PABASE-570175 format. One line per 8 residues: number of its first residue (from 1); their letters; for each residue z, x, y of C-alpha. Coordinates in steps of 0.02 Angstrom, whole numbers, plus 50000, padded with zeros to 5 digits. Each point is the difference from the previous one (the first is absolute). Layout:
# residues N
NUM> a> Z X Y ~ ...
# end
This chain:
# residues 423
1> xxxxxxxx> 54750 54989 53876 ~ 49869 49926 49894 ~ 50015 49934 49834 ~ 49894 50104 49873 ~ 49967 49847 49900 ~ 49941 49913 50143 ~ 49880 50152 50055 ~ 49942 50003 49815
9> xxxxxxxx> 49935 49812 50017 ~ 49961 49983 50180 ~ 49941 50191 50040 ~ 49813 49946 50076 ~ 50087 49867 50104 ~ 50128 50141 50055 ~ 49865 50129 50037 ~ 49916 49875 50118
17> xxxxxxxx> 50165 49942 50091 ~ 50063 50186 50023 ~ 49815 50022 50092 ~ 50070 49898 50122 ~ 50139 50153 50058 ~ 49864 50121 49997 ~ 50046 50052 49809 ~ 49866 50051 49868
25> xxxxxxxx> 50144 49947 49865 ~ 49886 50027 49849 ~ 50066 50160 49928 ~ 50179 49967 50040 ~ 50006 49839 49903 ~ 49884 50044 49866 ~ 50137 50164 49970 ~ 50130 49901 50010
33> xxxxxxxx> 49931 49880 49855 ~ 49945 50157 49899 ~ 50187 50061 50013 ~ 50061 49835 49951 ~ 49882 49999 49846 ~ 50080 50188 49957 ~ 50151 49957 50030 ~ 50015 49848 49889
41> xxxxxxxx> 49920 50091 49863 ~ 50102 50149 50009 ~ 50134 49854 49987 ~ 49930 49929 49857 ~ 49990 50169 49898 ~ 50173 50040 50052 ~ 50060 49826 49940 ~ 49909 50039 49831
49> xxxxxxxx> 50056 50171 49964 ~ 50191 49953 50040 ~ 49981 49856 49874 ~ 49935 50104 49874 ~ 50143 50120 50023 ~ 50128 49855 49988 ~ 49903 49937 49829 ~ 50025 50191 49945
57> xxxxxxxx> 50168 50007 50052 ~ 50048 49832 49883 ~ 49900 50089 49857 ~ 50076 50164 50008 ~ 50187 49923 50010 ~ 49950 49883 49838 ~ 49924 50167 49897 ~ 50151 50094 50032
65> xxxxxxxx> 50111 49864 49948 ~ 49889 50003 49829 ~ 50027 50177 49996 ~ 49829 50057 50025 ~ 50031 50142 50132 ~ 49835 50092 49979 ~ 49895 49850 50062 ~ 50134 49951 50147
73> xxxxxxxx> 49997 50173 50042 ~ 49811 49974 50006 ~ 49987 49851 50111 ~ 50131 50090 50096 ~ 49875 50134 50060 ~ 49868 49858 50043 ~ 50150 49916 50100 ~ 50007 50152 50100
81> xxxxxxxx> 49837 50013 50051 ~ 49985 49825 50038 ~ 50149 50035 50133 ~ 49913 50130 50075 ~ 49847 49898 50019 ~ 50102 49862 50072 ~ 50083 50123 50118 ~ 49840 50055 50071
89> xxxxxxxx> 49933 49822 50010 ~ 50144 49954 50095 ~ 49959 50130 50118 ~ 49821 49950 50016 ~ 50049 49823 50048 ~ 50134 50054 50115 ~ 49836 50103 50082 ~ 49879 49860 49981
97> xxxxxxxx> 50115 49864 50098 ~ 50064 50114 50136 ~ 49821 50056 50032 ~ 49957 49792 50011 ~ 50145 49973 50098 ~ 49966 50113 50132 ~ 49810 49955 50010 ~ 50060 49805 50013
105> xxxxxxxx> 50115 50076 50133 ~ 49853 50028 50120 ~ 49899 49837 49971 ~ 50026 49886 50151 ~ 50019 49837 49971 ~ 49833 49856 49995 ~ 49944 49917 50155 ~ 50043 49820 50013
113> xxxxxxxx> 49820 49903 49977 ~ 50020 49933 50170 ~ 50009 50201 50077 ~ 49843 50060 50102 ~ 49923 50158 49944 ~ 50008 50136 50156 ~ 50083 50165 50036 ~ 50067 49977 50167
121> xxxxxxxx> 50099 49884 50107 ~ 49840 49953 50085 ~ 49971 49924 49820 ~ 50158 49879 49975 ~ 49967 49807 50034 ~ 50098 49913 50146 ~ 50060 49823 49930 ~ 50092 49950 50137
129> xxxxxxxx> 50036 50029 50170 ~ 50128 49901 50125 ~ 50093 50016 50170 ~ 49942 50041 50170 ~ 49979 50174 50085 ~ 50108 50011 50144 ~ 49929 50069 50150 ~ 50111 50112 50083
137> xxxxxxxx> 50036 50057 50171 ~ 49907 50145 50067 ~ 50085 50155 49968 ~ 50072 49946 49824 ~ 50047 50145 49904 ~ 50004 50067 49819 ~ 50159 49967 49889 ~ 50043 50178 50013
145> xxxxxxxx> 49993 50003 50185 ~ 50104 49824 50025 ~ 50132 50083 49871 ~ 50020 50144 50118 ~ 50006 49895 50155 ~ 50143 49876 49949 ~ 50081 50126 49893 ~ 50006 49914 49835
153> xxxxxxxx> 49906 50141 49882 ~ 50028 50189 50004 ~ 49857 50077 49918 ~ 50053 50174 50066 ~ 50175 49990 49949 ~ 49938 49953 49828 ~ 49881 50157 50001 ~ 50157 50097 50023
161> xxxxxxxx> 50113 49936 49869 ~ 49873 49992 49862 ~ 49816 50021 50065 ~ 49850 49889 50044 ~ 50009 49825 49936 ~ 50177 49952 50001 ~ 50034 49920 50152 ~ 50188 49949 50074
169> xxxxxxxx> 49998 49848 50039 ~ 50128 49939 50155 ~ 50102 49884 50095 ~ 49881 49836 49997 ~ 49881 50089 49877 ~ 50116 50012 49863 ~ 50063 49817 50028 ~ 49826 49928 49992
177> xxxxxxxx> 49961 50108 49838 ~ 50157 49942 49931 ~ 49946 49813 50042 ~ 49841 50017 49935 ~ 50072 50062 49817 ~ 50136 49846 50016 ~ 49848 49886 50041 ~ 49900 50047 49867
185> xxxxxxxx> 50122 50000 49857 ~ 50063 49836 50070 ~ 49828 49916 49967 ~ 49986 50082 49826 ~ 50149 49932 49928 ~ 49958 49821 50082 ~ 49843 50035 49891 ~ 50110 50008 49839
193> xxxxxxxx> 49994 50200 49999 ~ 50170 50080 49952 ~ 50038 50139 50105 ~ 50041 50171 49921 ~ 50067 50165 50061 ~ 49923 50150 49906 ~ 50026 50160 50001 ~ 49872 50116 50119
201> xxxxxxxx> 49976 50122 49860 ~ 49917 49983 49840 ~ 49967 50100 49833 ~ 49843 50047 49923 ~ 49987 49850 49885 ~ 49995 49881 50131 ~ 49858 50097 50117 ~ 49908 49975 49825
209> xxxxxxxx> 50059 49829 49969 ~ 49915 49926 50162 ~ 49845 50120 50028 ~ 50075 50127 50131 ~ 49992 50134 49872 ~ 49881 50086 49958 ~ 49889 49918 50141 ~ 50101 50025 50159
217> xxxxxxxx> 50107 50159 49959 ~ 49960 50088 50142 ~ 50020 49873 50107 ~ 50198 49985 49933 ~ 50141 50110 50066 ~ 50081 50082 49853 ~ 50161 50061 49956 ~ 49974 50131 49898
225> xxxxxxxx> 50176 50057 49953 ~ 50021 49810 49942 ~ 49827 49966 49955 ~ 49999 49843 50106 ~ 49884 49913 50119 ~ 50042 49932 50167 ~ 49937 49806 49978 ~ 49829 49967 50088
233> xxxxxxxx> 50034 49816 49996 ~ 50137 49886 49920 ~ 49876 49950 49892 ~ 50039 50142 49879 ~ 50196 49987 49981 ~ 49980 49789 50007 ~ 49859 50000 49868 ~ 50073 50138 49907
241> xxxxxxxx> 50174 49893 49972 ~ 49897 49898 49865 ~ 49940 50159 49900 ~ 50003 49998 49820 ~ 50073 49822 49997 ~ 49948 49840 49908 ~ 50032 49831 50112 ~ 49978 49832 49941
249> xxxxxxxx> 49851 49901 50054 ~ 50125 49882 50089 ~ 50062 50142 50095 ~ 49828 50009 50095 ~ 49965 50009 50121 ~ 50129 50136 50092 ~ 49991 50024 50174 ~ 50081 50137 50084
257> xxxxxxxx> 50007 50064 50170 ~ 50087 50151 50096 ~ 50010 50109 50141 ~ 49987 50181 49994 ~ 49951 50172 50092 ~ 49843 50059 49932 ~ 49948 50180 49993 ~ 49799 50054 49993
265> xxxxxxxx> 49963 50183 50033 ~ 49824 49924 50067 ~ 49919 50177 49974 ~ 49828 50022 50098 ~ 50042 49866 50117 ~ 49958 50049 50193 ~ 49921 49948 50157 ~ 50022 49872 50136
273> xxxxxxxx> 50009 49850 49844 ~ 50177 50078 49950 ~ 50085 50000 50191 ~ 50159 49912 50022 ~ 50057 49868 49856 ~ 49801 50022 49922 ~ 50052 50091 49866 ~ 50181 50092 49937
281> xxxxxxxx> 50086 50068 49869 ~ 50161 49915 49999 ~ 49976 49816 50040 ~ 50097 49827 49962 ~ 49908 49851 49893 ~ 50026 49853 49923 ~ 49942 49973 49845 ~ 49955 49842 49866
289> xxxxxxxx> 49979 50012 49818 ~ 49953 49888 49886 ~ 50014 49999 49800 ~ 49891 49870 49948 ~ 49930 49909 49826 ~ 49805 50049 49995 ~ 49931 49826 50034 ~ 50091 49996 50156
297> xxxxxxxx> 49965 50160 50094 ~ 49843 49964 50100 ~ 50095 49837 50062 ~ 50132 50102 50048 ~ 49912 50133 50088 ~ 49924 49847 50110 ~ 50170 49960 50038 ~ 50056 50150 50056
305> xxxxxxxx> 49864 50022 50125 ~ 50052 49832 50060 ~ 50187 50050 50017 ~ 49947 50168 50097 ~ 49875 49875 50113 ~ 50151 49872 50034 ~ 50097 50178 50069 ~ 49849 50046 50105
313> xxxxxxxx> 49982 49836 50078 ~ 50188 49979 50042 ~ 49982 50176 50087 ~ 49853 49925 50081 ~ 49902 50181 49992 ~ 49803 49997 49981 ~ 49966 50044 49810 ~ 49861 49998 49875
321> xxxxxxxx> 50000 50016 49793 ~ 49867 50091 49919 ~ 49971 50020 49818 ~ 49979 50178 49958 ~ 49841 50083 49922 ~ 50015 50077 49834 ~ 50001 50195 50084 ~ 50139 49949 50129
329> xxxxxxxx> 50081 49912 49841 ~ 50186 50098 49963 ~ 49992 50070 49844 ~ 50114 49868 49897 ~ 49951 49852 50082 ~ 49881 49864 49927 ~ 49982 49914 50189 ~ 50061 50038 50160
337> xxxxxxxx> 50010 49912 50142 ~ 50026 50107 50179 ~ 50079 49917 50148 ~ 49962 50074 50159 ~ 50069 49963 50171 ~ 49889 50043 50160 ~ 50074 50115 50106 ~ 49949 49953 50172
345> xxxxxxxx> 50040 50160 50106 ~ 49938 50096 49859 ~ 49831 49880 49992 ~ 50008 50026 49809 ~ 50068 49926 49819 ~ 50149 50053 49941 ~ 50052 49967 49819 ~ 50161 49939 49967
353> xxxxxxxx> 50021 49940 49827 ~ 49899 50002 49814 ~ 50023 49867 49897 ~ 49954 50029 49809 ~ 49972 49937 49829 ~ 50021 50141 49886 ~ 49978 49883 49822 ~ 50062 50094 49853
361> xxxxxxxx> 49966 50167 50077 ~ 50180 50045 50052 ~ 50069 49896 49869 ~ 49916 50095 49859 ~ 50065 50173 50069 ~ 50176 49908 50024 ~ 50003 49924 49824 ~ 50042 49837 50099
369> xxxxxxxx> 49982 49847 49904 ~ 50037 49840 49949 ~ 50040 49870 49867 ~ 49897 49876 49993 ~ 50032 49824 49924 ~ 49886 50045 49835 ~ 50138 50150 49997 ~ 49865 50132 50034
377> xxxxxxxx> 50027 50154 50127 ~ 49887 50000 50130 ~ 49950 50098 50145 ~ 50077 49926 50173 ~ 49889 50016 50151 ~ 50101 50087 50153 ~ 49942 49971 50200 ~ 50082 50074 50145
385> xxxxxxxx> 49971 49995 50204 ~ 50077 50067 50156 ~ 50082 49866 50076 ~ 49995 50102 50115 ~ 49956 50182 50039 ~ 50118 50010 50170 ~ 49905 50152 50098 ~ 49848 49914 50040
393> xxxxxxxx> 50060 49828 50021 ~ 50140 50083 50133 ~ 49845 50062 50061 ~ 49903 49845 50035 ~ 50165 49903 50055 ~ 50008 50134 50161 ~ 49824 50023 50039 ~ 49939 49812 49985
401> xxxxxxxx> 50146 49940 50074 ~ 50030 50114 50144 ~ 50000 49923 50186 ~ 50027 50083 50178 ~ 50165 49945 49990 ~ 50063 50075 49822 ~ 49959 49962 49813 ~ 50024 49837 49957
409> xxxxxxxx> 50074 49964 49816 ~ 49926 49875 49894 ~ 50100 49831 49982 ~ 50038 50000 49828 ~ 50068 50175 50012 ~ 50121 49967 50184 ~ 50157 49934 49865 ~ 49968 50138 49900
417> xxxxxxx> 50011 50115 50164 ~ 50115 49926 50102 ~ 49875 50024 50163 ~ 49820 49945 50043 ~ 49923 50152 50081 ~ 50012 50187 50022 ~ 50008 50053 50162
# end
């Protein structure tokens, strides 16, 4: 969430930056400034009214002590009027503040200067590419056909149990899935991230804290009886561990990682591009989250990109990195790098990770602050990234490592799997 004083000080720059998202934010920002001015004016009037009432109350007491009851009663009528005015002003202030808050919830984060303008994925900027695309044998299959051939993932059984988008992993498919989770977590903890196991259900405050609400409400599974939400990513519970916290500057950076199943309704997702593991309602993901000093978050984002790059190098999968354009940028992100691996059997790039810097946007919603060396409370910066999302990584391994004799396992995963081929 943007801070009103920064909107006021940078209105024209913010309008220009939000144009990268294809948004004309002029009226939203001007409305926010006007509401804040009205809020401050109402607060000042309320403060003056309360102060005047306090002064009169003391004077009334003195008059009663002096035996001047008639004069005191006259002032009591005045204080009654002031109390009624204070009540009305307080209600006005609450309404204005609530309206301002709701407006601020709807304004997206300001794109970083490096973010390219554009509205679609075609406008994203490729910043890096590595790995040779393998040449597969004639008759190579997409992963959903390989899953059926080797009996390692059963999509139909998932439909029977729950519905489309809830696959069942079997035998070596389940073991490969577990191996990937362990490998990703080991890589993250070796890099200094502390592992957490977190709840898979969150309350509304957590959804608002990281920006899933109200922006992505329709994409989340809602447990109506208890007013809880199934998490779309571990980012939500992990980042919300620090909601409302005041940490010391010496505590920064705070590095967290966690594995969770993730749940997304993915309403309106249809077609061949969502077949198999390409788009699921439930999937596994290992996440990394950082709480950083504002001076260091840009460098931290680069470090997270390097970290994911190292994992993909060890898996020996061809990949590329994209800097997302404004129109493709998530609501809460200031800058995002997407990682995509090339699926040779599908002849297309598959997104497998997003690494983002939110700057103070989430921290302001979370009221996550740190006390600096001067004793002042400041908003921290938050970052997160997939490290990694499993379905498309698994799809890439199945497709790119397939041979006439079976599916080879990347060398780095063999110790975790206990086998080197699926046949």
